[in-house]
C-alpha positions as CSV (number, residue, x, y, z in Angstrom):
1,M,12.8,13.3,8.1
2,S,11.9,13.9,11.8
3,Q,10.6,11.2,14.2
4,D,7.2,12.9,14.1
5,Q,7.2,12.8,10.2
6,V,8.1,9.2,10.1
7,F,5.3,8.3,12.5
8,A,2.8,10.4,10.6
9,E,3.7,8.7,7.4
10,W,3.3,5.3,9.1
11,K,-0.2,6.3,10.4
12,E,-1.2,7.4,6.9
13,R,-0.2,4.1,5.4
14,E,-1.9,2.2,8.2
15,A,-5.1,4.1,7.7
16,T,-5.0,3.4,4.0
17,A,-4.4,-0.3,4.6
18,E,-7.4,-0.3,6.9
19,A,-9.5,1.3,4.2
20,M,-8.4,-1.4,1.7
21,I,-9.6,-4.3,3.9
22,P,-13.3,-3.9,3.2
23,L,-12.6,-3.4,-0.5
24,I,-10.6,-6.5,-0.7
25,G,-13.3,-8.5,1.1
26,R,-16.2,-7.3,-1.1
27,L,-14.3,-8.1,-4.3
28,Y,-13.6,-11.6,-3.0
29,R,-16.9,-12.4,-1.5
30,D,-19.2,-10.8,-4.0
31,R,-17.3,-11.2,-7.2
32,N,-14.7,-13.9,-6.7
33,I,-11.8,-11.6,-7.4
34,E,-8.6,-12.6,-5.6
35,T,-6.1,-9.8,-5.0
36,S,-2.4,-10.0,-4.2
37,V,0.8,-7.9,-4.0
38,Y,3.6,-9.4,-6.0
39,G,2.2,-12.8,-5.6
40,R,1.4,-12.5,-1.9
41,L,-2.3,-12.9,-1.3
42,I,-4.0,-10.0,0.6
43,V,-7.4,-11.6,0.8
44,K,-8.5,-12.3,4.5
45,R,-5.3,-10.7,5.8
46,S,-4.7,-8.2,8.6
47,V,-3.7,-4.5,8.1
48,I,-0.1,-5.4,9.1
49,D,-0.1,-8.4,6.7
50,V,-1.1,-6.0,3.9
51,L,1.6,-3.5,4.8
52,K,4.2,-6.3,5.0
53,A,3.2,-7.5,1.6
54,H,4.0,-4.1,0.2
55,R,7.3,-3.9,2.1
56,Y,8.3,-7.2,0.5
57,V,8.4,-5.6,-2.9
58,R,11.4,-3.6,-1.9
59,Q,13.4,-6.8,-1.8
60,M,12.4,-7.8,-5.3
61,E,12.4,-4.5,-7.2
62,A,14.6,-1.5,-7.3
63,Q,12.0,0.7,-5.6
64,E,9.3,0.6,-3.0
65,L,5.6,0.2,-3.5
66,T,3.1,1.6,-1.0
67,V,-0.6,1.2,-0.2
68,L,-1.0,4.7,-1.4
69,E,-0.3,3.4,-4.9
70,T,-2.4,0.2,-4.7
71,Y,-5.5,1.6,-3.1
72,P,-6.5,3.4,-6.3
73,V,-6.2,0.1,-8.1
74,L,-8.7,-1.5,-5.8
75,E,-11.1,1.5,-6.1
76,A,-11.0,1.4,-9.9
77,L,-11.3,-2.4,-9.9
78,E,-14.5,-2.3,-7.8
79,S,-16.1,0.1,-10.3
80,L,-15.6,-2.3,-13.3
81,D,-17.9,-5.1,-14.4
82,V,-15.3,-7.8,-13.6
83,S,-15.8,-11.1,-11.7
84,G,-13.8,-14.3,-11.5
85,A,-10.2,-13.1,-11.8
86,H,-6.9,-12.9,-9.9
87,V,-5.5,-9.4,-9.9
88,D,-2.1,-8.5,-8.6
89,V,-2.7,-5.0,-7.5
90,G,1.0,-4.5,-6.7
91,K,2.1,-5.3,-10.2
92,M,-0.8,-3.3,-11.7
93,A,0.3,-0.2,-9.7
94,A,3.9,-0.7,-10.8
95,Q,2.9,-0.9,-14.4
96,F,0.6,2.1,-14.1
97,R,3.5,4.0,-12.7
98,E,5.6,3.2,-15.7
99,S,3.1,3.2,-18.5
100,G,-0.1,5.0,-17.4
101,N,0.6,7.6,-20.1
102,G,-1.9,10.2,-18.7
103,R,-4.8,7.7,-18.4
104,T,-6.9,7.4,-15.3
105,M,-6.5,4.2,-13.3
106,K,-9.9,3.0,-14.4
107,E,-9.0,3.5,-18.1
108,F,-5.7,1.7,-17.5
109,L,-7.5,-1.3,-15.9
110,E,-10.2,-1.4,-18.6
111,E,-7.5,-2.1,-21.1
112,Q,-5.6,-4.6,-18.9
113,L,-8.7,-6.6,-17.9
114,S,-10.6,-6.3,-21.2
115,S,-10.8,-10.0,-21.6
116,V,-12.8,-10.5,-18.4
117,I,-15.0,-7.4,-18.3
118,G,-18.6,-8.5,-18.6
119,V,-17.8,-12.2,-18.5
120,E,-20.0,-14.3,-16.2
121,D,-18.1,-16.3,-13.5
122,R,-18.1,-20.1,-13.6
123,Q,-20.0,-22.4,-11.2
124,G,-18.2,-24.2,-8.4
125,T,-17.1,-27.9,-8.3
126,D,-17.6,-30.3,-5.4
127,V,-14.5,-31.7,-3.7
128,V,-14.1,-34.8,-1.5
129,L,-11.0,-35.3,0.6
130,Y,-10.3,-39.1,0.9
131,G,-8.0,-39.2,4.0
132,F,-7.4,-36.5,6.6
133,G,-3.7,-36.6,7.5
134,R,-1.1,-33.9,7.2
135,I,-1.8,-33.1,3.5
136,G,-5.5,-33.7,3.8
137,R,-6.0,-31.2,6.7
138,L,-3.9,-28.5,4.9
139,L,-6.0,-29.0,1.7
140,A,-9.1,-28.6,3.9
141,R,-7.7,-25.3,5.2
142,L,-6.9,-24.1,1.7
143,L,-10.2,-25.1,0.3
144,I,-12.1,-23.4,3.1
145,E,-9.9,-20.3,2.7
146,R,-10.5,-20.1,-1.0
147,T,-14.3,-20.7,-1.0
148,G,-14.9,-17.0,-1.7
149,G,-18.4,-16.6,-3.2
150,G,-18.7,-20.3,-3.8
151,Q,-17.7,-20.1,-7.5
152,S,-14.5,-22.2,-7.2
153,L,-13.8,-25.5,-5.4
154,R,-16.2,-26.4,-2.6
155,L,-15.1,-28.9,0.1
156,R,-18.2,-31.1,0.6
157,A,-16.9,-34.1,2.5
158,I,-14.1,-35.8,4.2
159,V,-13.8,-39.7,4.1
160,V,-11.9,-41.4,6.9
161,R,-11.9,-44.8,8.6
162,K,-13.8,-44.8,11.9
163,G,-11.4,-44.2,14.8
164,K,-11.4,-46.1,18.0
165,A,-12.4,-43.1,20.2
166,D,-16.0,-42.4,20.9
167,N,-15.4,-38.7,20.2
168,D,-14.0,-39.3,16.7
169,L,-15.6,-36.1,15.2
170,E,-14.3,-33.9,18.0
171,K,-10.7,-35.3,17.5
172,R,-10.9,-34.7,13.7
173,A,-12.1,-31.1,14.4
174,S,-9.3,-30.5,16.9
175,L,-6.7,-31.6,14.4
176,L,-8.1,-29.2,11.8
177,R,-8.3,-26.4,14.4
178,R,-4.7,-26.7,15.8
179,D,-1.5,-27.5,14.1
180,S,1.9,-27.6,15.7
181,V,3.7,-26.4,12.6
182,H,1.2,-24.3,10.7
183,G,-0.6,-22.7,13.6
184,S,-4.2,-22.4,14.4
185,F,-7.0,-22.5,11.9
186,K,-8.1,-19.0,10.8
187,G,-11.7,-19.1,11.5
188,T,-14.3,-21.0,13.5
189,I,-15.2,-24.7,13.5
190,Q,-18.5,-26.1,14.8
191,I,-19.3,-29.8,15.3
192,D,-22.7,-31.2,14.4
193,N,-22.7,-34.6,15.9
194,E,-26.3,-35.4,14.8
195,N,-25.5,-35.0,11.1
196,N,-21.8,-36.0,11.4
197,T,-20.8,-32.7,10.0
198,L,-18.1,-30.0,10.6
199,I,-19.0,-26.4,9.9
200,A,-15.9,-24.4,9.1
201,N,-16.3,-20.8,8.3
202,G,-19.9,-21.5,7.2
203,N,-18.8,-24.5,5.0
204,E,-20.8,-27.7,5.9
205,I,-18.4,-30.6,5.5
206,K,-19.8,-34.1,5.8
207,V,-17.5,-36.6,7.6
208,I,-18.1,-40.0,6.0
209,F,-16.7,-43.2,7.5
210,A,-15.7,-45.9,5.0
211,N,-13.2,-48.7,4.6
212,A,-12.8,-48.7,0.8
213,P,-13.1,-46.1,-2.1
214,D,-15.9,-47.9,-3.9
215,Q,-18.3,-48.2,-1.0
216,I,-19.8,-44.7,-0.9
217,D,-22.8,-43.1,-2.6
218,Y,-21.9,-39.5,-2.5
219,T,-25.1,-38.5,-4.2
220,E,-26.9,-39.3,-0.9
221,Y,-25.2,-36.3,0.5
222,G,-26.0,-34.0,-2.5
223,I,-22.5,-34.4,-3.9
224,N,-22.2,-34.8,-7.7
225,N,-19.5,-34.8,-10.3
226,A,-16.9,-34.4,-7.6
227,I,-13.2,-34.5,-7.6
228,V,-11.9,-36.9,-5.1
229,I,-8.5,-36.0,-3.7
230,D,-6.9,-39.2,-2.4
231,N,-4.2,-38.2,0.2
232,T,-4.0,-41.6,1.9
233,G,-1.2,-43.0,-0.3
234,M,-2.8,-46.4,0.0
235,W,-3.5,-46.7,-3.8
236,R,-1.0,-45.4,-6.2
237,D,-1.7,-47.1,-9.5
238,K,-4.5,-46.5,-11.9
239,E,-6.4,-49.7,-11.1
240,G,-6.5,-49.0,-7.4
241,L,-7.4,-45.3,-7.8
242,S,-10.1,-46.1,-10.3
243,L,-12.0,-47.7,-7.4
244,H,-13.1,-44.2,-6.5
245,L,-14.9,-43.9,-9.9
246,K,-17.2,-46.8,-8.9
247,S,-18.8,-44.6,-6.2
248,K,-21.8,-42.6,-7.3
249,G,-21.1,-38.9,-7.6
250,V,-17.4,-39.1,-8.4
251,A,-16.1,-37.6,-11.7
252,R,-12.3,-37.6,-11.3
253,V,-9.6,-38.6,-8.9
254,L,-6.4,-36.7,-7.9
255,L,-3.6,-38.5,-6.1
256,T,-1.3,-36.5,-3.7
257,A,1.7,-38.8,-4.4
258,P,3.6,-40.1,-7.4
259,G,1.3,-42.3,-9.4
260,K,1.9,-45.4,-11.6
261,G,0.2,-45.7,-14.9
262,V,-1.3,-42.2,-14.7
263,K,0.0,-38.8,-15.7
264,N,2.1,-37.1,-13.1
265,I,1.5,-33.4,-13.2
266,V,3.6,-30.6,-11.9
267,M,1.6,-27.4,-12.2
268,G,3.4,-24.7,-14.2
269,V,5.3,-27.3,-16.1
270,N,3.1,-29.9,-17.8
271,H,-0.4,-28.9,-16.7
272,H,-1.3,-28.5,-20.3
273,D,-1.2,-32.3,-20.6
274,I,-4.4,-32.6,-18.5
275,E,-7.2,-33.6,-20.8
276,D,-10.9,-34.0,-20.2
277,E,-10.7,-37.8,-20.6
278,D,-8.0,-38.1,-17.8
279,L,-10.2,-39.3,-15.0
280,V,-7.3,-40.3,-12.7
281,L,-4.2,-38.0,-12.3
282,S,-1.3,-37.7,-9.9
283,A,0.2,-34.4,-8.5
284,A,3.6,-36.1,-8.2
285,S,5.7,-35.6,-5.0
286,C,6.5,-32.5,-3.0
287,T,10.2,-32.7,-4.1
288,T,9.3,-33.2,-7.7
289,N,7.1,-30.1,-7.5
290,A,9.8,-28.1,-5.9
291,I,12.6,-28.8,-8.3
292,T,10.9,-29.3,-11.7
293,P,9.9,-25.7,-12.2
294,V,13.4,-24.4,-11.4
295,L,14.9,-27.1,-13.6
296,K,12.6,-26.1,-16.5
297,A,13.5,-22.4,-16.1
298,V,17.2,-23.2,-16.1
299,N,17.0,-25.6,-19.0
300,D,15.0,-23.2,-21.1
301,V,17.8,-20.7,-21.2
302,Y,21.0,-22.5,-20.3
303,G,20.4,-26.1,-21.2
304,I,21.1,-28.9,-18.7
305,E,23.5,-31.6,-19.7
306,N,23.2,-33.6,-16.4
307,G,23.2,-33.1,-12.7
308,H,22.6,-34.4,-9.2
309,V,19.8,-33.6,-6.8
310,E,20.4,-33.9,-3.1
311,T,17.3,-33.5,-0.9
312,V,17.6,-32.4,2.7
313,H,14.1,-33.4,3.8
314,S,12.2,-33.0,7.0
315,Y,11.2,-36.2,8.7
316,T,7.8,-37.6,7.8
317,N,5.2,-39.8,9.5
318,D,6.6,-42.8,7.7
319,Q,9.7,-42.7,10.0
320,N,9.9,-44.0,13.6
321,L,9.8,-41.6,16.5
322,I,12.2,-43.8,18.4
323,D,14.3,-46.7,17.2
324,N,12.1,-49.5,16.1
325,Y,11.5,-52.0,13.3
326,H,10.9,-50.5,9.9
327,K,10.9,-52.3,6.6
328,G,12.9,-49.6,5.0
329,D,16.7,-49.2,5.4
330,R,17.7,-46.7,8.1
331,R,14.1,-45.4,8.5
332,G,13.7,-47.4,11.7
333,R,16.1,-45.0,13.6
334,A,14.7,-42.2,15.7
335,A,13.6,-39.4,13.3
336,G,14.0,-36.6,15.8
337,L,17.6,-37.6,16.7
338,N,19.3,-38.5,13.4
339,M,20.1,-37.5,10.0
340,V,19.0,-40.5,7.9
341,I,20.3,-41.2,4.4
342,T,17.5,-42.6,2.2
343,E,16.5,-42.8,-1.4
344,T,14.3,-40.4,-3.4
345,G,12.6,-41.0,-6.7
346,A,12.2,-37.3,-7.3
347,A,15.2,-37.0,-9.6
348,K,13.9,-39.7,-12.0
349,A,10.3,-38.5,-11.6
350,V,11.2,-35.1,-13.0
351,S,11.2,-36.6,-16.5
352,K,7.6,-37.6,-16.2
353,A,6.7,-33.9,-16.1
354,L,9.7,-32.6,-18.1
355,P,10.7,-35.3,-20.6
356,V,13.8,-33.4,-21.8
357,M,15.4,-34.3,-18.4
358,E,15.1,-38.1,-19.0
359,G,18.2,-39.9,-17.8
360,K,20.0,-36.6,-16.9
361,L,19.6,-36.6,-13.1
362,T,20.7,-38.7,-10.2
363,G,19.3,-38.2,-6.7
364,N,19.5,-39.0,-3.0
365,A,17.9,-37.8,0.2
366,I,18.8,-37.0,3.8
367,R,16.0,-36.9,6.3
368,V,16.8,-34.4,9.1
369,P,15.3,-33.7,12.5
370,T,13.0,-30.8,11.6
371,P,9.2,-31.3,11.2
372,N,8.7,-29.2,8.1
373,V,10.4,-27.3,5.2
374,S,13.0,-29.1,3.1
375,M,15.8,-28.1,0.7
376,A,16.9,-29.4,-2.7
377,I,20.4,-28.8,-3.8
378,L,20.7,-28.9,-7.6
379,N,24.2,-29.5,-8.8
380,L,24.0,-29.0,-12.6
381,N,26.3,-29.1,-15.6
382,L,25.0,-26.7,-18.3
383,S,25.3,-26.3,-22.0
384,K,26.2,-22.6,-21.7
385,E,28.5,-20.6,-19.5
386,V,26.8,-19.0,-16.6
387,D,27.6,-16.4,-14.0
388,R,26.0,-16.0,-10.5
389,E,24.6,-12.5,-11.0
390,G,23.0,-13.3,-14.4
391,L,21.5,-16.6,-13.2
392,N,20.1,-15.0,-10.1
393,D,18.6,-12.1,-12.1
394,Y,17.0,-14.5,-14.5
395,L,15.5,-16.6,-11.7
396,R,14.2,-13.5,-9.9
397,E,12.5,-12.4,-13.0
398,A,11.0,-15.9,-13.5
399,S,9.6,-15.7,-10.0
400,L,7.9,-12.4,-10.6
401,H,6.8,-12.3,-14.2
402,S,7.0,-15.6,-16.0
403,P,4.4,-18.4,-16.3
404,L,6.2,-20.1,-13.5
405,Q,5.7,-17.2,-11.0
406,K,3.3,-19.3,-8.8
407,Q,5.8,-22.1,-8.6
408,I,9.1,-20.3,-8.2
409,A,9.8,-17.9,-5.4
410,Y,13.0,-16.0,-4.7
411,S,14.9,-15.1,-1.5
412,N,17.8,-12.8,-1.1
413,S,17.9,-12.6,2.7
414,P,21.2,-13.2,4.4
415,E,19.4,-14.4,7.5
416,A,16.8,-16.8,6.0
417,V,16.6,-20.3,7.6
418,S,14.1,-23.1,7.1
419,S,11.4,-22.0,9.5
420,D,11.1,-18.7,7.6
421,F,9.5,-20.6,4.7
422,V,6.8,-22.3,6.7
423,G,3.6,-21.4,4.9
424,S,5.2,-20.5,1.6
425,R,2.7,-21.0,-1.3
426,A,5.4,-21.5,-3.9
427,A,6.5,-25.0,-5.0
428,G,10.1,-24.0,-4.4
429,I,12.1,-20.9,-3.2
430,V,15.5,-20.1,-4.8
431,D,18.0,-19.0,-2.1
432,A,19.9,-16.5,-4.3
433,L,22.7,-15.8,-1.8
434,A,23.6,-19.5,-1.8
435,T,23.9,-19.8,-5.6
436,I,27.2,-20.9,-7.0
437,A,27.9,-20.5,-10.7
438,T,31.1,-20.7,-12.6
439,G,31.9,-21.8,-16.2
440,N,29.3,-24.4,-17.3
441,R,28.4,-25.4,-13.8
442,C,25.9,-24.1,-11.2
443,V,24.7,-25.2,-7.8
444,L,21.2,-24.0,-6.7
445,Y,19.7,-24.2,-3.3
446,V,15.9,-24.5,-3.3
447,W,13.8,-24.3,-0.2
448,Y,10.3,-25.8,-0.1
449,D,7.5,-26.2,2.4
450,N,7.0,-29.9,1.7
451,E,3.6,-29.7,3.3
452,F,2.0,-26.4,2.6
453,G,3.7,-25.4,-0.7
454,Y,2.9,-28.9,-2.1
455,S,-0.7,-28.6,-0.9
456,C,-1.0,-25.3,-2.8
457,Q,0.2,-27.1,-6.0
458,V,-2.5,-29.7,-5.4
459,I,-5.2,-27.0,-5.1
460,R,-3.9,-25.4,-8.3
461,M,-4.2,-28.8,-10.1
462,A,-7.7,-29.4,-8.8
463,Q,-8.7,-25.9,-10.1
464,K,-7.2,-26.8,-13.5
465,M,-9.1,-30.1,-13.5
466,A,-12.4,-28.3,-12.6
467,N,-11.7,-25.5,-15.1
468,V,-12.1,-22.9,-12.4
469,T,-8.6,-21.5,-12.5
470,L,-8.9,-17.7,-12.2
471,P,-7.3,-15.8,-15.1
472,A,-4.4,-13.8,-13.7
473,F,-3.6,-10.2,-14.3
474,P,-1.3,-8.6,-15.3
475,K,-0.6,-11.4,-17.8
476,A,2.7,-13.3,-17.4
477,N,5.6,-12.7,-19.8
478,K,6.1,-15.5,-22.3
């Protein structure tokens, strides 16, 4: 192919991607339909982002997928009476390529989406963020990003303690607007000092100053039956977290840390344990969320006899910036200068979400001088013999088509390093080229964005609690 032909082909794909943008936007804003390409969201993305999402498929499947194949999926989708759904247009196009059997794209989609055609979308649920630290601000970004047509989770308020600065609201807004790790906020933020409100991409978010969970009447702000997401870490048992329920307007509480006396949920693994009467729940820890789905996938096929989890974890706000007193062992040493051996409860916590792992894992952690993205090394003894290629193929398939596809991602890049996984929405990413497997033993290396990936899991859990999880198509393999 000549240079001119290559450039002409690029221009054609670029033009097609440009034509897709308004289609994607209308489906999302007007009908609450999220679209993705092999798990990568294309809602509110640029033309280049859309093209890169299609190019990514080449790494995962045996053949390429282009916008010329997915554009007809979007056109047909807009012509159907569908609302409130997540449609992976990349997988739909691939399935149509294999099993269209002479049907039009519209006829094919009518069959695939029959369960949601003509179904009215659900109403939204109010959300309050109690605390506005690293996780709180990322949750705010995700909630604002996913507002759509207003039929899902709606961020209504942020609760914080009054800061010492006179310009407290401006400082909160600035921290939401700029992030040294995750980049700038995608949108606009206005400050309404008179009403103590932030307006982010049209979402009015009340900033409430309070010193305790049970001192607020949310109904005064028009907030009712809300899910409070407590990301302060100050209360971790059922008794303390239940204080939120004493405030008017609160229906349920979600803790972004391991909880005591409450169900610890890892989405994709034990989310079916969530019941209507569970008013207080925990989303466990970032590490537990990263490793449990992979452990479940491996155990389902190979069986896990026992193993050890070593976490190489980015430093956190709990550590000291320079050497100073700290109640914990070693954590008083400068976080940016040292590797720090410390404990992790993630290995034991796995069994709270996956009981079959009770007593089978040990664990330890090393804090390292990076601000974000961690790695878990799973050293496992299995019930069956395993080979590297077979194990990697199985985990790749799990990341694409299994019920764990939102939790497990897969990387086969020989150049991937930690910063490449900043912003990953998966709970954990299997590094296939690092996999070791021989006899009845394997070692798996699992990357995870301990801030953003975990926050995505929290949002998925809140959607489940509010019963606003969008049905996903095509349906996952059992």
